C-alpha positions as CSV (number, residue, x, y, z in Angstrom):
1,M,-14.3,-144.1,172.9
2,K,-18.1,-144.3,172.2
3,I,-18.4,-146.2,168.0
4,E,-21.3,-145.9,166.2
5,K,-22.4,-148.0,162.9
6,I,-23.8,-144.7,160.6
7,N,-24.7,-147.7,157.6
8,E,-22.4,-150.8,156.1
9,N,-19.7,-148.9,154.5
10,K,-19.3,-146.4,157.5
11,I,-18.4,-145.9,160.8
12,R,-18.2,-143.2,163.3
13,C,-15.8,-142.9,166.6
14,I,-16.6,-140.8,169.2
15,L,-13.0,-140.0,170.8
16,T,-13.2,-137.1,173.8
17,R,-10.8,-135.6,176.3
18,D,-10.8,-137.5,178.4
19,D,-10.2,-140.6,176.0
20,L,-7.1,-139.3,174.3
21,E,-5.6,-138.0,177.5
22,V,-5.7,-141.9,179.6
23,R,-3.9,-143.0,175.8
24,H,-1.3,-140.1,176.3
25,I,-2.4,-138.7,172.6
26,K,-2.2,-135.1,171.1
27,I,-4.6,-134.4,168.2
28,S,-1.7,-133.5,166.1
29,E,-0.3,-137.3,166.6
30,I,-4.1,-138.5,165.7
31,A,-3.3,-135.9,162.5
32,Y,-0.2,-137.5,161.4
33,G,-0.3,-141.0,162.2
34,S,2.5,-141.4,165.8
35,E,2.8,-145.4,166.9
36,K,0.0,-144.0,169.6
37,A,-2.5,-143.2,167.2
38,R,-2.1,-146.7,164.6
39,S,-2.6,-148.6,168.4
40,L,-5.6,-146.0,168.1
41,F,-6.9,-147.2,164.6
42,R,-6.3,-150.8,165.5
43,D,-8.4,-150.6,169.0
44,M,-11.2,-148.7,167.4
45,M,-11.4,-150.9,164.3
46,E,-11.6,-154.8,166.2
47,Q,-14.0,-152.6,168.4
48,A,-16.1,-152.1,165.6
49,S,-15.6,-155.4,164.0
50,H,-17.1,-157.1,167.6
51,Q,-19.7,-154.9,167.7
52,F,-21.1,-154.4,164.4
53,G,-18.8,-156.8,162.3
54,F,-17.3,-153.9,160.4
55,Q,-15.0,-155.6,158.4
56,A,-12.5,-154.0,156.6
57,D,-10.1,-156.7,155.3
58,N,-7.7,-155.2,151.8
59,I,-10.8,-152.2,151.2
60,P,-9.4,-148.7,151.4
61,L,-10.5,-146.5,153.7
62,M,-11.2,-142.9,153.8
63,I,-10.9,-141.4,157.6
64,E,-12.2,-138.3,157.9
65,A,-11.9,-136.4,161.6
66,I,-13.5,-133.6,162.8
67,P,-12.9,-131.9,165.7
68,M,-16.2,-130.3,168.0
69,P,-16.2,-127.7,169.8
70,N,-16.7,-129.1,172.9
71,E,-12.8,-130.6,173.0
72,C,-13.9,-134.2,171.4
73,I,-13.2,-135.5,168.1
74,I,-14.9,-137.7,165.5
75,L,-13.2,-139.4,163.1
76,D,-16.3,-140.9,160.4
77,I,-14.3,-144.1,158.1
78,T,-15.7,-145.5,155.6
79,K,-14.5,-148.5,153.5
80,V,-14.0,-147.1,149.6
81,A,-14.6,-150.0,147.3
82,D,-12.9,-148.5,144.1
83,P,-9.5,-146.3,145.4
84,E,-9.4,-143.6,142.5
85,E,-12.5,-142.8,143.7
86,L,-10.7,-141.1,147.0
87,D,-10.7,-137.2,147.6
88,T,-7.1,-136.4,147.9
89,R,-7.7,-135.1,151.1
90,F,-7.8,-138.5,152.3
91,S,-4.9,-140.8,152.7
92,R,-5.7,-144.6,151.4
93,F,-4.8,-148.1,153.6
94,S,-5.2,-151.4,153.9
95,Q,-6.0,-153.2,156.9
96,S,-4.5,-156.4,156.6
97,S,-1.3,-154.2,156.1
98,S,1.2,-154.1,159.5
99,D,1.2,-150.7,159.0
100,Q,-2.5,-150.1,158.2
101,I,-2.3,-146.5,160.4
102,E,1.2,-145.4,158.6
103,D,0.5,-143.2,155.9
104,T,-3.1,-142.0,157.2
105,Q,-4.0,-138.5,157.6
106,M,-7.0,-136.2,158.1
107,S,-9.1,-134.2,156.4
108,F,-7.6,-131.0,157.9
109,L,-4.0,-132.0,156.5
110,P,-2.6,-129.6,154.4
111,D,-3.7,-130.2,150.8
112,G,-2.8,-127.1,149.2
113,A,0.4,-124.2,150.5
114,D,-2.4,-121.7,152.2
115,E,-4.5,-124.7,154.1
116,I,-1.3,-125.5,156.4
117,L,-1.9,-122.1,158.1
118,D,-6.0,-123.0,158.5
119,L,-4.0,-126.6,161.0
120,F,-2.3,-125.0,162.7
121,Q,-4.9,-122.5,163.3
122,K,-7.4,-125.2,164.4
123,L,-5.2,-127.2,166.1
124,L,-4.6,-124.4,168.0
125,E,-7.7,-123.2,168.5
126,H,-8.8,-126.9,169.9
127,R,-6.6,-127.1,171.9
128,L,-6.6,-123.5,174.1
129,K,-10.3,-123.8,174.4
130,N,-9.8,-123.8,178.1
131,A,-6.3,-122.3,178.5
132,P,-5.6,-118.9,179.8
133,K,-6.1,-116.3,177.2
134,E,-2.4,-115.2,178.3
135,T,-0.8,-118.6,177.2
136,R,-1.6,-118.4,173.5
137,E,1.8,-117.9,172.8
138,Q,3.3,-120.5,174.5
139,Q,0.5,-122.7,173.5
140,A,1.2,-121.5,170.0
141,E,4.9,-121.9,170.6
142,A,4.3,-126.3,171.4
143,L,2.0,-126.7,168.8
144,A,4.3,-125.4,165.9
145,S,7.5,-127.4,167.6
146,E,5.2,-130.5,167.8
147,L,3.7,-130.3,164.0
148,D,5.6,-132.9,161.7
149,I,4.4,-131.6,158.7
150,R,5.3,-133.3,155.4
151,R,4.7,-131.9,151.3
152,L,5.6,-133.4,147.8
153,Y,6.0,-131.4,144.9
154,L,6.7,-132.7,141.1
155,F,8.6,-131.8,138.3
156,T,8.6,-131.9,135.2
157,R,12.4,-131.0,134.8
158,L,15.7,-130.9,137.2
159,D,16.6,-127.1,136.0
160,Q,13.2,-126.4,137.5
161,V,13.7,-127.3,141.1
162,V,17.6,-125.8,140.7
163,E,15.7,-122.2,139.9
164,A,13.4,-123.3,143.4
165,S,16.5,-123.7,145.0
166,H,18.0,-120.7,144.5
167,V,14.6,-118.5,145.8
168,L,15.0,-120.6,148.9
169,R,18.7,-120.4,149.1
170,D,18.5,-118.3,152.2
171,V,14.3,-118.9,153.5
172,Y,14.1,-123.0,153.6
173,H,16.6,-124.9,155.9
174,G,14.7,-127.8,156.9
175,E,15.2,-131.8,155.5
176,N,14.0,-132.7,152.2
177,R,14.8,-135.1,149.5
178,L,14.8,-135.4,145.9
179,Y,13.9,-138.9,143.8
180,K,13.0,-139.6,140.4
181,N,10.6,-141.4,138.9
182,P,12.3,-144.0,136.2
183,D,9.2,-144.1,134.1
184,T,7.6,-141.3,133.8
185,L,11.4,-139.1,134.8
186,A,9.4,-136.7,136.7
187,Y,11.3,-135.6,140.0
188,H,9.9,-135.5,143.4
189,L,10.2,-133.2,146.5
190,V,9.1,-134.5,149.5
191,V,10.1,-131.7,152.1
192,T,9.3,-131.0,155.7
193,K,8.6,-128.3,158.6
194,S,11.5,-128.7,160.6
195,D,12.2,-126.1,163.0
196,H,9.9,-123.2,160.5
197,T,7.1,-121.9,162.1
198,P,3.5,-122.9,160.7
199,E,4.0,-119.1,158.4
200,D,7.7,-119.6,157.1
201,F,6.6,-123.5,156.2
202,N,3.1,-121.5,154.4
203,K,6.4,-119.4,152.3
204,V,8.6,-121.9,151.4
205,C,5.4,-123.9,150.3
206,N,4.1,-121.1,147.9
207,I,7.4,-121.2,146.5
208,L,7.0,-124.4,145.6
209,S,3.8,-123.8,144.5
210,E,5.4,-121.4,141.4
211,Y,8.0,-124.0,140.2
212,G,6.5,-127.9,140.7
213,D,3.2,-129.1,141.9
214,S,1.6,-129.7,144.2
215,A,1.2,-133.5,145.1
216,K,-0.2,-135.9,148.1
217,Y,2.3,-137.0,150.9
218,S,1.9,-140.0,152.6
219,T,5.1,-141.6,154.8
220,A,3.5,-145.2,152.2
221,N,3.9,-142.7,149.2
222,E,7.5,-141.8,150.4
223,A,8.3,-145.7,151.2
224,Y,7.2,-146.5,147.6
225,M,9.2,-143.9,146.4
226,Q,12.9,-145.3,148.5
227,E,12.6,-148.7,147.2
228,H,11.8,-147.8,143.4
229,F,12.7,-144.5,142.6
230,T,16.4,-143.1,142.0
231,P,17.3,-140.7,144.9
232,I,18.9,-137.5,143.3
233,L,19.3,-136.3,147.1
234,K,18.6,-138.3,150.3
235,A,18.8,-135.7,152.0
236,Q,19.1,-131.4,152.2
237,A,18.8,-131.7,148.4
238,L,16.9,-127.9,147.7
239,Q,20.2,-127.2,149.7
240,Q,22.6,-128.8,147.6
241,L,21.3,-127.6,144.6
242,A,21.2,-124.2,145.4
243,Q,25.4,-124.1,145.4
244,I,24.8,-124.8,141.9
C-alpha cells in the first residue's frame, strides 16, 4: 500500500492486487464498505497522518476509487470544507466517527439506474483480466451474488408507491423498506438487489424512476431514517403494497 500526498487537502492511496489479497478483500467489498474495507481505510488514514500529518477530524471526506488495468486500484481522498459541495456520486463520513467508513461509497457506485450495469461490467472486467475466457460466466454469476446494491427513491404520495408496487408485483421480490419523513411528508423507499441479477435490478430501478425520484443512498442515511422517520413497512414493503 503506497500513499502519496497530492496537496494539503488530498492524498492518494495505491492498492495492488497483493495488498487486497493479503487483507482478503474483494473489489466489491471496497465499493460497499465491508468491515475489512473499513479496517483498511482506518489503516490508510493512520498511515497518512503519520507520514504527512494529514488530519481529517470532523471534516467530510470525498473518496474516489479508480480501478486500473494493471490490477491496482487508486483511492483519491479529499477533505471537503463545505459538505454541500460534495458531488452526489460520493458519500460523506467524519474521521472522528467510529462508523466513519460505514456509509462510504465509491465513484463507480451506481447513481442513476442505468449505471448499475456499468458498475457490474467494470468490476467484472477487473476480475476477469487474468482469468481464463471460459470462466467468464461463472465469474459473472459469482460477482452478481456478491454485490449488495441498494437504492433510495423518494415519493411525494403513497399512491405513487402503491402504483409502482403493482407494476413490480411479478418482477421484483427483493428486500425493501418504506419510511415517511415527518417534516416533508415524503415517502422514502429503500430497495436492495437481493438475489436479482444486476440486469433485472437495473430494470426495477428504471421502473421506480418513473414513479419517484432517485436519491443518494448510504448506510448512514438509512440509519438516520430508522431513527428519525416513521417506519411504514419495515420489510417487503412493495410486496405488501401490491396486495392493496
